[in-house]
C-alpha positions as CSV (number, residue, x, y, z in Angstrom):
1,M,189.6,71.0,111.3
2,K,191.2,68.6,113.8
3,E,193.3,66.0,112.2
4,K,192.6,62.3,112.8
5,V,194.9,60.4,115.2
6,T,196.9,57.7,113.5
7,I,198.8,54.7,114.7
8,Y,202.0,56.7,114.3
9,D,200.8,59.3,116.8
10,I,200.1,56.4,119.3
11,S,203.5,54.8,118.6
12,R,205.3,58.1,119.3
13,K,203.3,58.6,122.6
14,I,204.0,55.2,124.0
15,K,207.4,54.7,122.3
16,M,206.5,51.5,120.4
17,S,206.8,50.7,116.7
18,A,203.8,51.5,114.5
19,A,203.8,47.8,113.5
20,T,203.4,46.7,117.2
21,V,200.6,49.3,117.7
22,S,198.8,48.0,114.6
23,R,199.0,44.4,115.7
24,A,197.9,45.2,119.2
25,L,194.8,47.1,118.0
26,N,194.0,44.1,115.7
27,D,194.3,41.6,118.6
28,H,197.3,39.8,117.0
29,P,198.1,36.6,118.9
30,K,201.8,37.3,119.0
31,I,201.3,40.5,121.0
32,S,201.2,40.1,124.8
33,Q,198.0,41.1,126.7
34,K,200.0,43.7,128.7
35,T,201.1,45.4,125.5
36,K,197.6,45.3,124.0
37,E,196.2,47.0,127.2
38,I,198.9,49.8,127.0
39,V,198.1,50.4,123.3
40,R,194.3,50.3,123.8
41,K,194.5,52.7,126.8
42,A,196.6,55.2,124.7
43,A,194.2,54.8,121.8
44,R,191.2,55.6,124.0
45,E,192.9,58.6,125.6
46,M,193.8,60.0,122.1
47,N,190.3,59.3,120.7
48,Y,191.8,57.1,118.0
49,K,189.3,55.7,115.5
50,Q,190.2,52.6,113.4
51,N,189.5,52.8,109.7
52,R,187.1,49.9,109.3
53,L,187.0,50.3,105.5
54,A,190.7,50.0,105.2
55,Q,190.7,47.0,107.6
56,A,187.9,45.4,105.4
57,L,189.9,45.9,102.2
58,K,193.0,44.4,103.8
59,S,191.4,41.4,105.4
60,G,188.6,40.8,102.9
61,Q,186.1,40.9,105.8
62,S,184.1,43.9,106.9
63,K,182.9,42.2,110.1
64,N,179.4,43.5,109.3
65,V,176.3,41.5,108.6
66,G,172.9,42.6,107.4
67,V,169.6,41.5,108.8
68,I,166.5,42.2,106.7
69,V,163.1,42.0,108.4
70,P,159.5,43.1,107.4
71,Y,159.2,45.2,110.6
72,I,161.5,45.9,113.5
73,N,158.7,46.8,115.9
74,R,157.5,43.2,116.3
75,S,159.0,41.5,119.3
76,F,159.4,38.3,117.3
77,F,161.8,40.0,114.8
78,S,163.6,42.1,117.4
79,S,164.2,38.9,119.5
80,V,165.6,37.1,116.4
81,I,168.0,40.0,115.9
82,R,169.0,39.8,119.6
83,G,169.8,36.1,119.1
84,I,171.9,36.8,116.0
85,E,173.8,39.7,117.8
86,E,174.5,37.6,120.9
87,E,176.0,34.8,118.8
88,L,178.0,37.0,116.5
89,K,179.3,39.7,118.8
90,P,182.0,37.5,120.5
91,N,183.2,36.9,116.9
92,G,183.7,40.6,116.3
93,Y,180.6,41.1,114.0
94,H,178.3,44.1,113.9
95,V,174.7,44.0,112.8
96,I,173.1,46.4,110.3
97,I,169.3,46.2,110.4
98,C,167.0,46.9,107.4
99,Q,163.2,47.0,107.2
100,T,161.2,46.1,104.1
101,H,157.7,47.1,105.4
102,E,156.5,44.1,103.3
103,N,157.7,45.8,100.1
104,Y,159.6,43.8,97.4
105,E,161.2,46.9,96.0
106,N,162.6,47.9,99.4
107,E,164.0,44.4,99.8
108,V,165.8,44.5,96.5
109,E,167.2,48.0,97.3
110,Q,168.4,46.9,100.7
111,I,170.3,43.8,99.4
112,D,172.0,46.1,96.8
113,T,173.0,48.5,99.5
114,L,174.3,45.8,101.8
115,L,176.4,44.3,99.0
116,N,177.8,47.7,98.2
117,T,179.0,48.0,101.8
118,Q,181.1,44.8,101.5
119,I,178.8,42.9,103.8
120,D,180.1,39.5,105.1
121,G,176.6,37.9,105.2
122,I,172.9,38.5,105.1
123,F,170.1,37.2,107.3
124,M,166.6,37.7,106.0
125,S,162.9,37.1,106.5
126,I,161.4,37.7,103.1
127,S,158.6,40.2,102.4
128,K,155.2,38.7,101.7
129,T,155.2,40.5,98.3
130,T,158.4,38.8,97.2
131,K,157.9,36.5,94.3
132,D,161.1,36.9,92.2
133,T,164.4,35.8,93.8
134,E,166.9,37.3,91.4
135,H,168.1,39.8,94.0
136,I,168.9,36.9,96.3
137,R,170.8,35.0,93.6
138,K,172.8,38.2,93.1
139,A,174.1,37.9,96.7
140,L,175.1,34.3,96.1
141,D,176.8,35.2,92.8
142,E,179.0,37.6,94.9
143,N,179.8,34.8,97.3
144,V,177.9,36.4,100.2
145,P,176.3,33.8,102.4
146,L,172.6,34.2,103.0
147,V,170.5,32.6,105.7
148,F,166.7,32.7,105.7
149,F,164.8,32.8,109.0
150,D,161.1,32.4,109.7
151,R,160.0,33.3,106.1
152,K,161.9,31.7,103.2
153,K,162.0,30.9,99.6
154,E,163.4,27.7,98.1
155,V,166.7,29.1,96.6
156,P,169.6,26.6,95.9
157,G,172.5,27.5,98.1
158,V,170.5,29.4,100.8
159,S,170.3,27.9,104.3
160,S,167.2,28.4,106.5
161,V,166.1,28.3,110.1
162,V,162.4,28.0,110.6
163,I,159.9,26.5,113.0
164,D,157.7,23.6,112.0
165,D,154.7,25.7,111.1
166,Y,152.6,22.7,110.1
167,K,153.1,21.1,113.5
168,A,152.4,24.5,115.2
169,G,149.1,24.9,113.3
170,F,148.2,21.3,114.2
171,L,149.0,21.6,117.9
172,A,147.2,24.9,118.3
173,T,144.0,23.6,116.6
174,E,144.1,20.3,118.5
175,H,144.4,22.2,121.8
176,L,141.2,24.0,121.0
177,I,139.5,20.8,120.0
178,E,140.6,19.3,123.4
179,Q,138.9,22.2,125.1
180,G,135.7,21.1,123.5
181,C,135.6,23.4,120.5
182,K,134.1,22.1,117.3
183,R,133.6,25.2,115.1
184,I,137.0,26.7,114.9
185,A,137.6,29.7,112.8
186,H,141.1,30.4,111.3
187,L,142.3,33.9,110.7
188,S,144.9,33.1,108.1
189,G,147.7,35.2,106.7
190,D,148.7,35.3,103.0
191,L,148.6,31.6,101.9
192,N,151.2,32.4,99.3
193,L,153.7,32.5,102.1
194,D,154.9,29.1,103.3
195,I,154.5,29.9,106.9
196,Y,150.8,30.7,106.7
197,C,150.1,27.9,104.2
198,E,151.7,25.4,106.6
199,R,149.8,26.8,109.6
200,Y,146.6,26.4,107.7
201,N,147.5,22.8,106.6
202,G,148.1,22.0,110.3
203,Y,144.7,23.4,111.1
204,V,143.1,21.2,108.5
205,A,145.0,18.1,109.6
206,A,143.9,18.5,113.2
207,H,140.3,18.6,112.1
208,K,140.8,15.4,110.0
209,K,142.4,13.6,112.9
210,H,139.4,14.3,115.2
211,G,136.7,13.8,112.5
212,L,135.6,17.4,112.4
213,K,134.4,19.2,109.3
214,I,135.7,22.7,108.5
215,N,133.2,25.4,107.4
216,P,135.1,27.1,104.5
217,K,133.5,30.4,105.6
218,F,135.4,30.1,108.9
219,V,138.7,30.6,107.1
220,V,139.3,34.3,106.8
221,K,142.4,35.8,105.1
222,I,143.7,38.8,107.1
223,N,146.7,41.1,107.5
224,S,148.7,40.9,110.7
225,K,147.0,43.9,112.3
226,I,144.7,44.5,115.3
227,E,142.1,46.1,112.9
228,S,142.0,42.9,110.8
229,G,141.1,40.8,113.8
230,I,138.3,43.2,114.6
231,S,136.8,43.2,111.1
232,A,137.2,39.3,110.8
233,V,135.1,38.8,114.0
234,K,132.5,41.2,112.7
235,K,132.3,39.2,109.5
236,L,132.2,35.8,111.2
237,W,129.4,36.9,113.7
238,K,127.1,37.9,110.9
239,M,126.8,34.2,110.0
240,D,124.0,32.0,111.2
241,E,126.5,29.4,112.4
242,K,129.1,31.1,114.7
243,P,132.5,29.8,115.7
244,D,133.2,28.6,119.2
245,A,137.0,29.1,118.8
246,V,139.4,31.4,116.9
247,F,142.9,30.3,115.9
248,S,144.7,33.3,114.5
249,A,148.0,33.0,112.6
250,S,149.0,36.3,114.3
251,D,148.9,37.6,117.9
252,Y,147.9,41.0,116.6
253,T,144.8,39.8,114.9
254,A,144.0,37.6,117.9
255,L,144.2,40.7,120.1
256,G,141.8,42.5,117.7
257,A,139.4,39.5,117.8
258,I,139.4,39.5,121.6
259,Q,138.6,43.2,121.7
260,Q,135.7,42.8,119.3
261,L,134.3,39.7,121.1
262,K,134.4,41.5,124.4
263,K,132.6,44.5,122.8
264,M,129.9,42.1,121.7
265,G,129.6,40.6,125.1
266,V,131.0,37.2,124.1
267,K,132.6,35.4,127.1
268,I,136.2,34.2,126.6
269,P,136.9,31.3,126.9
270,E,133.6,30.0,128.1
271,E,131.8,30.8,124.8
272,V,134.8,31.2,122.5
273,C,138.4,30.2,122.9
274,V,141.1,32.2,121.3
275,M,144.6,31.2,120.2
276,G,147.2,33.4,118.7
277,F,150.6,32.9,117.1
278,S,154.2,34.2,117.8
279,N,154.0,34.7,121.6
280,E,154.4,38.5,121.2
281,I,155.5,40.1,124.5
282,F,152.0,41.7,125.1
283,T,150.2,38.4,125.1
284,K,151.1,37.4,128.7
285,Y,150.5,40.9,130.1
286,M,146.9,41.4,129.0
287,E,144.0,41.6,131.4
288,L,143.0,38.3,129.6
289,P,146.4,36.7,128.8
290,I,146.4,35.3,125.3
291,S,147.3,31.7,124.4
292,S,149.9,31.6,121.6
293,V,152.5,29.6,119.8
294,D,156.0,30.4,120.8
295,Q,158.4,30.4,117.9
296,T,161.5,30.6,120.1
297,P,162.9,33.6,118.2
298,V,166.1,34.1,120.2
299,T,167.0,30.5,119.6
300,M,166.1,30.9,116.0
301,G,168.5,33.9,115.7
302,K,171.3,32.1,117.5
303,I,171.1,29.1,115.3
304,A,170.9,31.2,112.2
305,A,174.1,32.9,113.3
306,Q,175.7,29.5,113.9
307,V,174.8,28.4,110.4
308,F,176.4,31.5,109.0
309,L,179.6,30.9,111.0
310,E,179.7,27.4,109.7
311,K,179.3,28.6,106.2
312,I,182.2,31.0,106.3
313,S,184.5,28.6,108.1
314,G,185.6,27.2,104.8
315,S,185.1,28.2,101.2
316,E,183.4,24.9,100.3
317,N,180.9,25.4,103.1
318,L,179.5,28.5,101.3
319,K,177.7,26.2,98.9
320,I,176.3,23.9,101.5
321,E,172.6,24.3,102.3
322,K,171.5,23.7,105.9
323,K,167.8,23.4,106.7
324,V,167.0,23.7,110.4
325,V,163.4,23.2,111.6
326,L,162.7,24.1,115.2
327,T,159.9,22.6,117.3
328,P,157.1,25.1,118.3
329,K,155.9,25.4,121.8
330,L,152.3,26.2,123.0
331,Q,152.0,28.9,125.6
332,L,148.6,28.2,127.1
333,R,146.8,31.0,128.9
334,D,143.4,32.2,130.0
335,S,142.0,33.0,126.5
336,S,141.8,29.3,125.6
337,L,141.8,27.3,128.8
338,R,138.3,26.2,129.8
339,S,139.5,23.6,132.3
């Protein structure tokens, strides 16, 4: 088996001390740029691999952070991860991505795994099945900074970066009202999650402001899936009174709703306006582009990373909570624009 190249092998090749080679590889400020380039060139040629575990033990930092999301195949979450990476890469950090698939047990296991790898920090959007927060407190007990994004729990010592979901729900519903809609259905997510509860509260507030009553049967709890949007529309259109608008707490269910409405011959937006949520990448490329609420995910990721960097800049900052609330933006397209 081929033996691993060491800093001593590099030092012999370029006739520099092992100490100088080590400092150059670790970007020591007292080593000139010319020397660093010579050392790095030799290291590449000799296929030298730095021992990251040894470096972590020596420095107390692994330069790795974990990001825990429900699903990686949603453009919202992948865009948040992109923002985190773009902000942390210049600081030498690498990102480890974990998916919970909305499962609490997976979430607990992933935090344990990340802690065992000497992680420097954790970013997470909690699973909708998460009720207990003991696993989150475990990270805090080990002095690992944790930052919530999008979905959060109120845990002392944990910072968060979210959008104003209440305002988002209000603005989306008010837009539909301004288009002349008076019977607005709401396809809601799990109201035990803050984000869906606040979107619903905004929906209610917009009705109150404009003096409109809500038909309780128009609020349908769904999963964030295309099939759920299809089944919700089938259920709503069995009623004597039918909606003239649909505000979905998810773009995927909005897409399902549109598919079913078209199948039934309902004209969009002339007869029914449709509004989604998250501004998933597909919404603007549909034959009928879908109006949606933009959660500015890349910005959310960048700010979450900035919060993390602030927290680790001093030991006292680890205990400081920072609550960042971003302003949502409406992306208005053909599915909701009558005028």
